[in-house]
Every structure is written in C-alpha cells, then in structure tokens.
C-alpha positions as CSV (number, residue, x, y, z in Angstrom):
1,M,-52.1,-185.1,140.0
2,A,-52.1,-188.7,139.8
3,R,-55.6,-190.1,140.3
4,H,-57.9,-193.2,141.8
5,P,-59.4,-195.3,139.4
6,L,-62.6,-194.7,140.6
7,K,-61.9,-191.4,139.4
8,V,-60.9,-192.6,136.1
9,A,-64.0,-194.4,135.6
10,R,-66.0,-191.6,136.8
11,E,-64.6,-189.1,134.7
12,S,-64.8,-191.7,131.8
13,L,-69.2,-191.2,132.4
14,G,-68.5,-187.1,132.8
15,L,-70.1,-187.4,135.8
16,S,-70.0,-184.7,139.1
17,Q,-69.1,-186.6,142.2
18,L,-72.5,-185.3,143.3
19,G,-74.1,-187.0,140.2
20,Y,-71.8,-190.1,139.9
21,A,-73.1,-190.7,144.0
22,R,-76.6,-190.2,142.5
23,L,-76.2,-192.8,140.0
24,I,-74.7,-195.4,142.1
25,A,-77.3,-194.8,144.9
26,R,-80.0,-195.4,142.0
27,V,-78.4,-198.3,140.7
28,H,-78.1,-199.6,144.1
29,D,-81.8,-199.0,144.9
30,E,-82.7,-201.3,141.2
31,L,-80.6,-204.2,142.2
32,G,-82.6,-204.7,145.7
33,F,-80.0,-203.7,147.5
34,G,-82.2,-200.7,149.2
35,P,-82.1,-197.0,149.0
36,R,-80.2,-196.5,152.2
37,M,-76.8,-195.8,150.1
38,V,-76.1,-191.7,150.6
39,R,-76.3,-189.5,147.8
40,T,-73.5,-186.8,149.0
41,R,-70.3,-186.0,146.7
42,H,-68.7,-186.6,150.2
43,T,-69.1,-190.2,149.8
44,V,-67.3,-190.5,146.6
45,S,-64.6,-188.2,147.4
46,H,-63.4,-190.5,150.4
47,W,-63.9,-193.8,148.4
48,E,-61.5,-191.3,146.0
49,A,-59.2,-190.5,148.5
50,G,-58.6,-194.1,149.4
51,R,-60.2,-193.0,153.1
52,N,-62.3,-196.1,152.6
53,E,-64.3,-198.7,150.3
54,P,-67.4,-199.1,149.5
55,E,-69.6,-201.9,150.9
56,L,-69.8,-204.8,148.7
57,T,-73.1,-203.8,147.7
58,A,-72.1,-200.6,146.6
59,Q,-69.3,-202.1,144.7
60,L,-71.3,-204.1,142.5
61,A,-73.9,-201.0,141.7
62,I,-70.6,-199.3,140.5
63,A,-70.0,-202.5,138.9
64,R,-73.1,-202.7,137.2
65,V,-72.8,-199.0,135.8
66,H,-69.2,-199.6,134.4
67,H,-70.7,-203.4,132.3
68,V,-68.1,-205.3,135.0
69,P,-69.5,-208.5,135.8
70,G,-70.0,-209.1,139.7
71,E,-67.8,-212.2,139.5
72,E,-64.6,-210.0,138.9
73,V,-65.8,-207.3,142.0
74,A,-65.3,-210.4,144.2
75,R,-62.6,-212.2,142.5
76,L,-60.2,-209.1,141.9
77,G,-61.4,-207.2,145.5
78,W,-61.3,-203.6,145.6
79,P,-59.7,-201.2,143.7
80,H,-58.3,-203.3,141.5
81,W,-61.4,-204.8,139.8
82,L,-61.7,-200.8,139.0
83,H,-59.5,-201.2,136.3
84,L,-61.7,-203.7,134.0
85,A,-64.0,-200.5,134.0
86,T,-61.2,-197.8,132.5
87,D,-58.8,-198.0,129.9
88,D,-56.6,-200.7,131.8
89,T,-59.1,-203.4,130.2
90,A,-57.5,-203.3,126.8
91,L,-54.0,-204.6,128.6
92,L,-55.5,-206.5,131.6
93,N,-58.5,-208.5,129.9
94,Q,-56.7,-209.8,126.8
95,P,-56.3,-213.5,126.5
96,W,-52.7,-215.1,127.1
97,T,-52.4,-215.9,123.4
98,P,-50.0,-213.9,120.4
99,Q,-53.7,-211.7,119.6
100,G,-53.9,-210.7,123.2
101,A,-50.4,-209.7,123.7
102,I,-50.5,-207.9,120.5
103,G,-53.6,-206.2,121.8
104,A,-51.6,-205.4,125.0
105,L,-48.6,-204.0,123.5
106,H,-51.3,-201.6,120.7
107,S,-52.7,-200.3,124.2
108,T,-49.4,-199.3,125.8
109,A,-48.5,-197.6,122.3
110,R,-50.8,-194.4,123.6
111,L,-49.4,-194.1,127.2
112,A,-47.7,-190.5,126.3
113,G,-51.3,-189.0,126.4
114,A,-52.3,-190.9,129.5
115,R,-52.7,-188.8,132.7
116,P,-49.9,-189.8,135.7
117,R,-51.5,-191.9,138.7
118,S,-49.8,-193.0,141.9
119,Y,-51.0,-196.9,142.1
120,L,-50.2,-199.7,140.6
121,T,-52.9,-201.2,138.3
122,V,-52.3,-205.2,139.4
123,T,-51.4,-205.7,142.5
124,G,-52.2,-208.8,145.2
125,P,-54.9,-211.2,144.1
126,A,-54.7,-209.6,140.0
127,L,-51.1,-209.8,140.6
128,D,-51.2,-213.3,141.5
129,F,-53.4,-214.0,138.4
130,Q,-51.9,-212.7,135.9
131,I,-48.6,-214.5,136.6
132,K,-50.4,-218.2,136.8
133,K,-52.0,-217.3,133.1
134,S,-48.2,-216.1,132.4
135,L,-46.3,-219.7,134.0
136,A,-50.0,-221.9,131.8
137,A,-49.3,-219.7,128.7
138,L,-45.7,-220.7,128.5
139,A,-46.4,-224.1,129.5
140,S,-48.7,-224.3,126.7
141,P,-47.0,-222.3,123.9
142,Q,-48.8,-221.3,120.4
143,P,-47.7,-221.0,117.3
144,P,-46.8,-217.2,116.4
145,P,-48.8,-214.9,114.8
146,T,-49.1,-214.5,111.1
147,R,-50.9,-211.7,109.3
148,D,-52.1,-210.8,105.6
149,G,-50.4,-207.5,104.2
150,R,-48.1,-205.5,103.1
151,P,-44.5,-207.7,104.3
152,V,-42.6,-206.4,106.9
153,T,-39.3,-207.1,105.1
154,P,-35.6,-208.7,106.9
155,G,-34.2,-204.7,106.0
156,M,-37.0,-203.3,108.6
157,L,-36.5,-206.1,111.0
158,A,-32.6,-205.7,110.8
159,G,-32.6,-201.4,111.3
160,M,-35.2,-202.0,114.0
161,E,-32.9,-204.2,116.0
162,A,-29.9,-202.5,115.5
163,R,-31.7,-199.1,117.1
164,I,-33.2,-201.2,119.7
165,E,-30.2,-202.5,120.8
166,A,-28.4,-199.2,120.5
167,L,-30.6,-198.1,123.3
168,E,-30.3,-200.9,125.4
169,L,-26.5,-200.2,125.7
170,Q,-27.3,-196.8,126.7
171,E,-28.2,-198.4,130.5
172,V,-24.6,-198.2,131.2
173,A,-23.7,-194.6,130.9
174,T,-25.0,-192.0,128.7
175,P,-24.5,-188.2,128.3
176,V,-28.5,-188.4,126.5
177,T,-31.5,-187.5,129.0
178,P,-33.9,-190.2,129.8
179,M,-36.2,-187.9,128.2
180,A,-34.5,-188.3,125.3
181,L,-34.2,-192.1,125.4
182,Y,-37.6,-192.5,126.4
183,V,-39.0,-190.3,123.4
184,A,-36.6,-192.6,121.1
185,A,-37.7,-196.0,122.8
186,R,-41.2,-195.1,122.7
187,A,-41.0,-193.9,118.8
188,E,-39.5,-197.6,118.2
189,H,-42.0,-199.4,120.4
190,R,-45.0,-197.5,118.8
191,L,-43.7,-198.3,115.3
192,L,-43.0,-202.3,116.4
193,A,-47.1,-202.1,117.4
194,G,-48.3,-200.6,114.1
195,L,-46.4,-203.0,111.7
196,L,-48.0,-205.9,114.5
197,T,-51.7,-204.3,113.5
198,S,-50.8,-203.3,109.7
199,H,-49.0,-205.3,108.4
200,G,-48.3,-208.9,107.0
201,Y,-45.7,-211.2,108.1
202,D,-45.4,-214.9,108.4
203,A,-44.4,-216.8,111.8
204,K,-41.2,-216.6,111.9
205,T,-41.2,-212.8,111.5
206,G,-44.2,-212.8,114.2
207,A,-42.1,-214.5,116.6
208,W,-39.4,-212.0,115.7
209,L,-41.5,-208.7,115.9
210,L,-42.9,-210.3,119.4
211,L,-39.6,-210.4,120.7
212,L,-38.5,-206.9,119.7
213,A,-41.5,-205.4,121.2
214,T,-40.8,-206.8,124.0
215,R,-37.5,-205.2,124.2
216,T,-39.3,-201.8,123.6
217,A,-41.6,-202.1,125.9
218,A,-38.9,-203.1,128.6
219,L,-37.1,-200.0,127.2
220,C,-39.8,-197.7,128.2
221,E,-40.2,-199.8,131.3
222,W,-36.9,-199.1,132.5
223,L,-36.7,-194.9,131.0
224,S,-40.3,-194.6,132.7
225,G,-38.6,-195.1,136.1
226,C,-35.8,-193.3,135.8
227,L,-38.1,-190.4,135.3
228,G,-40.0,-191.3,138.5
229,E,-43.5,-192.7,136.4
230,E,-43.5,-196.1,138.6
231,A,-47.2,-196.7,137.1
232,R,-46.5,-195.9,133.6
233,A,-43.4,-198.1,134.0
234,E,-46.1,-201.2,135.3
235,R,-48.1,-200.9,132.5
236,Y,-45.1,-201.5,129.9
237,A,-43.4,-203.9,132.2
238,L,-47.0,-206.0,132.0
239,A,-47.6,-205.9,128.2
240,A,-43.8,-207.2,127.7
241,I,-44.5,-209.8,130.5
242,R,-47.5,-210.7,127.9
243,A,-45.1,-210.2,124.5
244,A,-42.5,-212.4,125.5
245,T,-44.6,-214.7,126.8
246,A,-46.5,-215.2,123.3
247,A,-43.1,-215.4,121.6
248,G,-41.9,-218.4,123.7
249,S,-38.8,-216.8,125.7
250,R,-38.1,-217.9,129.0
251,R,-35.6,-215.6,130.3
252,R,-37.5,-212.4,128.8
253,V,-40.5,-213.2,130.5
254,A,-38.3,-213.7,133.7
255,S,-36.2,-210.4,133.3
256,C,-40.0,-208.8,132.6
257,M,-41.0,-210.0,135.8
258,I,-37.8,-208.8,137.8
259,D,-38.6,-205.5,136.2
260,L,-41.9,-205.7,137.1
261,A,-40.5,-206.5,140.8
262,F,-38.5,-203.5,141.3
263,R,-41.9,-201.3,140.7
264,H,-43.5,-203.1,143.3
265,L,-40.3,-202.1,145.8
266,V,-41.0,-198.6,145.1
267,A,-44.4,-199.1,145.4
268,G,-44.0,-200.5,148.5
269,D,-45.5,-203.9,148.1
270,P,-42.2,-206.5,149.3
271,K,-45.2,-209.5,149.5
272,D,-45.6,-209.1,145.7
273,M,-42.3,-208.7,144.4
274,L,-41.3,-211.7,146.0
275,S,-44.0,-213.1,143.9
276,L,-42.7,-212.0,141.1
277,V,-39.0,-213.2,141.8
278,H,-40.3,-216.9,142.9
279,A,-42.1,-217.0,139.3
280,A,-39.0,-216.1,137.3
281,R,-36.8,-218.5,139.1
282,A,-39.3,-221.2,138.7
283,I,-39.3,-220.0,134.4
284,V,-35.6,-220.0,134.3
285,R,-34.2,-222.9,136.5
286,R,-30.4,-221.9,135.5
287,P,-30.1,-218.0,135.0
288,P,-27.0,-216.4,133.7
289,A,-25.1,-214.6,136.0
290,G,-26.4,-211.2,135.4
291,L,-30.4,-212.3,135.5
292,A,-29.2,-214.2,139.1
293,V,-27.8,-211.3,140.6
294,T,-30.1,-209.9,139.6
295,L,-32.5,-212.2,141.3
296,H,-30.5,-212.4,144.3
297,T,-30.7,-208.6,144.6
298,R,-34.4,-208.0,144.4
299,E,-35.0,-210.9,146.9
300,A,-33.1,-209.6,149.4
301,Q,-34.7,-206.1,148.9
302,A,-37.9,-207.5,149.1
303,L,-36.9,-209.3,152.5
304,A,-35.5,-206.2,153.9
305,R,-38.6,-204.2,153.2
306,L,-40.1,-206.8,155.6
307,G,-37.8,-206.3,158.2
308,D,-35.8,-209.9,157.8
309,L,-32.4,-208.5,158.6
310,T,-31.0,-212.3,158.0
311,A,-32.8,-213.4,155.1
312,S,-31.8,-209.8,153.3
313,T,-28.1,-210.8,154.0
314,R,-28.0,-213.6,152.8
315,A,-30.0,-213.0,149.9
316,L,-27.5,-209.8,149.4
317,G,-24.3,-212.5,149.8
318,R,-25.6,-214.7,147.4
319,A,-25.8,-211.7,144.9
320,T,-22.0,-211.2,145.6
321,S,-20.6,-214.0,145.2
322,T,-22.5,-214.7,142.0
323,L,-20.7,-211.8,140.6
324,A,-17.4,-212.3,141.6
325,D,-17.6,-215.9,140.1
326,E,-19.4,-215.5,137.5
327,A,-18.8,-211.6,136.1
328,A,-15.2,-212.6,134.5
329,D,-17.1,-215.0,131.8
330,A,-20.0,-213.0,131.4
331,D,-20.5,-210.9,128.3
332,P,-22.3,-207.4,128.7
333,V,-22.9,-207.0,125.0
334,A,-24.3,-210.6,124.5
335,D,-26.3,-210.5,127.3
336,L,-28.4,-207.1,127.0
337,L,-31.0,-208.5,129.9
338,C,-28.9,-207.2,132.7
339,V,-26.3,-205.2,130.5
340,N,-26.2,-202.7,133.5
341,V,-25.7,-205.0,136.5
342,G,-22.1,-205.0,137.9
343,E,-20.2,-204.1,141.0
344,E,-21.3,-200.4,140.6
345,W,-25.1,-201.4,140.3
346,L,-24.9,-203.9,143.1
347,A,-23.4,-201.5,145.9
348,V,-26.0,-199.4,145.3
349,S,-29.1,-201.6,145.2
350,S,-27.1,-203.2,148.9
351,G,-27.2,-199.6,149.9
352,A,-31.0,-199.6,149.1
353,A,-31.7,-202.9,150.9
354,W,-29.8,-201.3,153.6
355,L,-31.9,-198.4,153.9
356,H,-35.3,-200.8,153.8
357,L,-33.7,-202.1,157.0
358,G,-33.7,-198.5,158.8
359,R,-29.7,-198.4,158.9
360,P,-28.8,-195.5,157.3
361,K,-25.7,-195.7,158.3
362,K,-24.6,-198.8,156.8
363,A,-26.6,-197.9,153.5
364,L,-24.7,-194.8,153.0
365,P,-21.1,-196.2,152.4
366,H,-22.9,-198.0,149.0
367,F,-23.4,-194.5,147.7
368,T,-19.9,-193.9,146.9
369,T,-19.7,-193.5,143.3
370,L,-23.1,-190.8,143.8
371,L,-21.3,-188.9,146.2
372,D,-19.0,-185.9,145.1
373,D,-16.1,-187.1,147.2
374,G,-16.3,-190.7,145.8
375,P,-12.7,-192.0,144.8
376,A,-10.4,-189.3,143.5
377,S,-8.5,-192.1,141.3
378,R,-12.3,-192.5,139.2
379,T,-12.2,-191.3,135.7
380,P,-15.2,-189.7,135.3
381,D,-17.7,-191.4,133.3
382,P,-21.1,-190.5,132.2
383,P,-23.8,-191.2,133.8
384,S,-26.6,-193.7,134.0
385,P,-30.1,-192.5,133.0
386,Y,-30.9,-193.7,136.5
387,A,-28.5,-191.9,137.9
388,A,-30.5,-188.8,139.2
389,R,-33.0,-191.3,140.5
390,R,-30.6,-193.6,142.4
391,L,-29.5,-190.0,144.5
392,L,-33.0,-190.4,146.1
393,Y,-31.5,-193.1,147.9
394,V,-28.7,-191.1,148.5
395,V,-31.2,-188.2,150.0
396,D,-33.0,-190.4,151.9
397,A,-30.4,-192.0,154.0
398,Q,-28.6,-188.3,154.7
399,L,-32.0,-187.1,155.6
400,A,-32.0,-190.1,158.2
401,L,-29.3,-189.3,159.6
402,G,-30.0,-186.0,160.0
403,E,-28.2,-184.2,157.1
404,L,-30.1,-181.8,155.5
405,D,-27.5,-179.5,153.6
406,A,-25.8,-182.6,152.4
407,A,-29.3,-184.1,151.1
408,A,-30.4,-181.0,149.7
409,H,-26.9,-180.4,147.5
410,S,-27.5,-184.6,147.0
411,A,-30.8,-183.1,145.5
412,H,-29.4,-180.2,143.5
413,R,-26.7,-182.9,141.8
414,A,-29.8,-184.8,140.5
415,V,-31.0,-181.7,138.7
416,A,-27.8,-181.0,137.4
417,L,-27.3,-184.5,135.8
418,V,-30.3,-184.3,133.6
419,G,-30.6,-180.1,133.0
420,R,-34.4,-180.5,134.9
421,L,-36.0,-183.0,136.8
422,P,-38.8,-184.5,134.9
423,P,-42.4,-184.2,136.5
424,G,-42.3,-187.7,138.3
425,L,-39.3,-187.6,139.9
426,A,-39.6,-183.7,140.7
427,R,-42.4,-185.1,142.7
428,Q,-41.1,-187.4,144.6
429,F,-37.8,-185.4,145.8
430,R,-40.1,-182.7,146.8
431,Q,-41.8,-185.3,149.1
432,R,-38.6,-186.3,150.8
433,F,-38.3,-183.1,151.6
434,A,-41.7,-182.0,152.6
435,H,-41.3,-182.0,156.3
436,H,-38.3,-179.3,155.9
437,S,-40.4,-176.9,153.6
438,T,-39.6,-174.0,155.9
439,E,-35.8,-174.4,156.0
440,P,-33.8,-171.6,153.5
441,V,-31.6,-174.6,152.3
442,V,-35.0,-176.2,151.2
443,R,-36.9,-173.5,150.0
444,D,-34.0,-172.6,147.0
445,L,-33.6,-176.6,145.9
446,I,-37.9,-176.7,145.8
447,E,-37.7,-173.2,143.5
448,E,-35.0,-175.2,141.6
449,I,-36.7,-178.2,140.9
450,R,-40.1,-176.3,139.9
451,S,-40.9,-176.3,136.4
452,P,-40.7,-172.8,134.3
453,D,-44.5,-172.6,134.3
454,E,-45.0,-173.3,137.5
455,R,-42.5,-170.3,138.3
456,H,-44.0,-168.0,135.3
457,P,-47.7,-169.2,135.4
458,S,-50.1,-168.1,132.0
459,P,-51.9,-165.1,132.9
460,L,-54.3,-167.0,130.3
461,R,-55.0,-170.2,132.7
C-alpha cells in the first residue's frame, strides 16, 4: 500500500507511531515551543493519513529530528519538505551540475525495490523551484562530466544506443507486455548509471552517456505509467530532466517536462501541469511537429481539468491542425521524442480532455480504436504498451453514462491485453468499480484482477 512521506520518515527511524509522537513532543519542548503537543499515536496517524497537518512548531520539531533545515520547512511547505528527510533527498537535493545529474540518475537506478506511494514527490512551490533551477542551468551550461578509469568504448555506446532505440520504437505497438519492456529499460538505465559512476570517459563521451541516460530514464518513466505506477514514473522523469539539462539538450528537457506534466494530470494537479507546459515552451520556441502537438494537447487537458471549455477546445484545435499540417513531413523514426504521437494518440487524448470537462458522451466516440466495435476495416495491430492503461478512459466514460456491463467488459479487455494487470494498474481499475462492488458483473471482474497471491494466500503468512 502507498505511504505518506511522514510514514516513510518515521519508519526510517524504526519507531512506532506512539514512540514517534513521544520523540517529537520531547524535541518540541527542547526547542522552546512548550510541552503542549499531544503525545499519542493518533496524532501521528492523522498526519500520515493526510487528515490534517502539524502546526508549524511541530513541523520544526519533526525537521530537527530528521536533520532538515528549518528554512526548507518554510520554503517548501507541508508535506513537500518531508522528502528531504527520506530517500528522495538523493534525487531532489543534488546540485544542478553534471555530477548532480549523475547522482540523481544513480538514485533512480535503485527504484525497483522501492515501495509504492500514492503521492507525487514534487508539487506546487517545490515543482516551481525545480523548473527554475533547470531553466537557470540551461542558460548557464557547464562542461560535460569527465572521469578517470577503465574507458567506455565506442562499441559499448553504439550497442546501448541500438538497444535503447529498439525499446523506444516499441511505444507505438508491440506484443511484448509493459512489464517485460520495463525490465529491459531498467536494465539499460542501471547499466548507464553504473558506467557514469564507475568507468572512465572524456567530455564527448560523458555528454553522450548523459543523453543515453536521459532516454532510459524517460523510457522507465513512460513504462512505469503504463504499469500504473505514477509516483515511480515521476521520479524517473525528474532524473531525466536533470540528465537532459546537464547534457544541454533543450528538446530533451522540454520532452521530459511534458512527460512529467502528464503525471500531474493523472494526479489531478492541472496548475502544476500548466507550469510544466509553459516551461517547455520557453525552452523550445520552435518545437518539432510531434512535440508541438503534445504541448497543445497537454495544455488542453490541463485547461479541461480546470473547467475552461473554451480554452481547452481551442488548444485541441491547435493540436489537430498542427498534426494535419506537419505530420506528412515528420519522420517518427528520426524523431523518437514523440514516436507514438499520431491520429489515434490525439483522438484518445482529446477524449480524455472531454472526460475532464464532464462530457463522457462526447468523449466516448474518441475511444473508437479501443473498443471492440471499432472500424471493421481496420487491420488488427499489436497494441501499444499503453493500451490497457488507456482503457481506464473508456471505463470512466462508460461508468459516467451508467453502462456498468460495458465498463466491466472494457476492464476485462485490459486484463486480456497484458495477461494479468500489474499491481498499480489493477489498483486503479479496482478504484473505478469500488461503488459497484456488490454487482455480480463487478465481483467477477475483481476476482479476475486479483493476483494469484490474493486468490490463494500462503498459510505461512
């Protein structure tokens, strides 16, 4: 189950909620704030559940316990500063230098064993701070990293780049499951993080390694999204932005910011999403066709979340005209930043915008390619790794229209696409049907979604 950052920080000390409450109360008193703080586990439980937040003096006591400067508490606000007390520090507190980017990449190379969480790491003022740092670093580029040691050879680089490009091309359509692709992308990402910290390279090779690591982090971000792991995807995106910034690749930085923007859309943070869209536009004044379409579309979706029908539909119109005007000249293989952006992608994304506007009846026709009754003349293709995830849009529209049987059928199709829903995606499907759990059609669906361990728990547990 996903955890609040305070719970992560508390558990890093090995304390129960009661023990933690007593420690914070004692430090609160030692700091001169008085002994009034309640010393019960319920206090901490409410903080960790997000029901309320501690008073500023209690936050300062918590910060003292975890060696976080008091000024960071005021600058970032609750609960954002708590990430400085957890393992996110290695990702967020690095300087905006090539070495800092390598440190951030190294921290994401260990994400496989991290427990899932329900919240994004960087939102609001903390996100604005990261954006400003990236823009400043791009404006004052530093020399690429160099390192002594056993050299990284051109053959190693060429082999890695070929494997990475092969993985990027799978974003369009593939019979390979998202989990298998993620395992492969993660292996390449770990390899690059290891080379950057343990091998020797000159400035040219160092820049190349950073660009390749940007691509593997972006792949891991996208595939984590396919698996329904939004917070993990966000952390890869943050590392990718740092690596692309250190490499001086403005187009890569803009692309990674747009990837991160989508994570904020899913999390329900449209203002943060717009901040990233605006930053990406500032970085790349004349984006290539695929990136321009993506920028317009993400802007439309954020505005839809904010309930601005007029501005959202105008942005969708710009996306449609840009795709129509320039798609014929675009080479998707040459521009792998937006390899999956095309008519079908835009149709589904437009449907999502209409959903956010509260217009499910208008949204549903945009999902034609995801439905069983799609065009009969259409030759069946391997699905996109994102196909199962996109069926969440279909389910949302069908449930909003009162079509429970159809929604359950769409969820079954998602299971069929990947064999078994990964835990993060299964959790999101279950949440959609939570209010219909007593219906037979939903009980059957939940049983199919459950993992083998849930169906047959071990007697040793």
